[in-house]
C-alpha positions in Angstrom: -18.1 -0.4 17.7 -18.9 -3.6 16.4 -16.6 -6.3 17.6 -16.1 -9.6 16.2 -14.9 -13.1 17.4 -11.5 -13.8 15.6 -9.9 -16.9 17.9 -8.4 -17.4 21.1 -5.4 -15.5 22.5 -4.0 -18.8 22.6 -3.7 -19.5 18.9 -1.1 -16.6 18.5 2.2 -17.7 20.5 4.2 -14.7 22.7 6.4 -13.2 20.1 4.5 -14.9 16.9 1.7 -13.9 14.3 -1.9 -14.9 12.8 -3.5 -14.1 9.7 -7.6 -13.1 10.1 -9.1 -12.5 6.9 -12.4 -10.4 6.6 -14.0 -9.2 4.0 -12.5 -6.0 4.0 -9.1 -7.2 4.1 -6.6 -8.8 5.8 -5.3 -8.9 9.0 -2.2 -9.0 10.8 -2.5 -9.9 14.7 0.9 -9.4 16.4 1.4 -10.5 19.8 4.5 -8.9 21.0 7.1 -10.0 23.4 5.4 -8.0 25.8 2.1 -9.7 25.9 0.5 -7.2 23.9 -1.9 -7.2 21.5 -1.9 -5.4 17.7 -4.4 -5.4 15.0 -2.1 -4.2 11.8 -2.8 -4.6 8.1 -1.1 -7.7 6.6 0.7 -5.8 3.8 3.9 -4.0 4.9 3.7 -0.7 2.5 4.7 0.5 -0.2 5.6 -3.1 -1.4 2.5 -5.0 0.2 4.8 -8.0 1.7 3.0 -9.7 4.6 3.8 -9.2 7.9 2.6 -12.6 9.8 5.6 -13.6 7.7 8.0 -11.2 10.5 9.9 -11.3 13.4 7.6 -10.3 16.2 9.7 -8.3 18.7 8.3 -6.5 22.4 7.1 -2.9 20.2 8.0 -3.6 16.7 7.9 -6.8 14.0 10.6 -6.7 11.6 10.9 -8.2 7.7 14.9 -8.2 7.1 14.9 -9.9 3.4 12.9 -5.7 2.7 14.5 -4.5 5.5 11.5 -2.9 7.1 11.0 -2.3 10.7 7.4 -1.3 12.3 6.8 -0.1 15.4 3.6 -0.6 17.2 3.3 2.4 18.8 4.0 4.9 16.1 2.8 2.3 13.7 5.6 4.1 11.2 7.5 2.2 9.0 11.1 2.6 8.6 14.1 1.4 6.4 13.5 0.9 2.4 9.8 0.9 3.0 9.0 4.3 4.1 5.0 4.5 5.3 2.7 4.2 8.3 0.4 0.9 8.2 -2.9 1.1 9.6 -4.2 -0.5 13.1 -7.7 -1.8 14.1 -8.6 -2.5 17.9 -8.5 -5.6 19.0 -9.3 -6.9 22.9 -9.2 -10.2 24.5 -13.1 -10.6 26.1 -13.3 -13.3 28.8 -10.9 -16.0 26.3 -11.7 -14.8 22.4 -10.0 -12.3 20.4 -12.3 -9.1 19.8 -11.6 -7.3 16.9 -13.7 -4.0 16.0 -15.0 -4.0 12.3 -15.9 -0.5 12.2 -12.6 1.4 10.6 -13.2 -1.6 8.4 -16.4 -1.1 6.8 -15.7 2.9 6.8 -12.5 2.1 5.0 -14.6 -0.2 2.5 -16.9 2.7 2.2 -13.8 5.2 1.4 
C-alpha cells in the first residue's frame, strides 16, 4: 500500500465532507455521525453529481435533489441513481489523514 497525507482530521467536521483531488480522481472524504471516515468517488453514479454537496448521516450520504442515497457499508446507491460507488482505504495516522493510492493507480492503469 502507498499512503499519502491528505490533511488533518480536524479539517472535516463530524457529519461533513471534504473533496480531495488526486492525479487520477476526485475523492469525497466523508466524516459520518459515528465519527468514522469514508473515502468515496466524488461523483454519484450515473449522473456524476458531487457527493461533497450531500447530507452526511451515520451510515450514508444523501443527495436529496437527485433522490440518491449511498450506504457507506455496502457502497450501494439507492433511489433514482442505482449502482455502486468506488471506495478507497483511509486511516488516521497520529494526526494526519492518510489515503491509500494503490487502488487509484490500479484504476488509472485499467
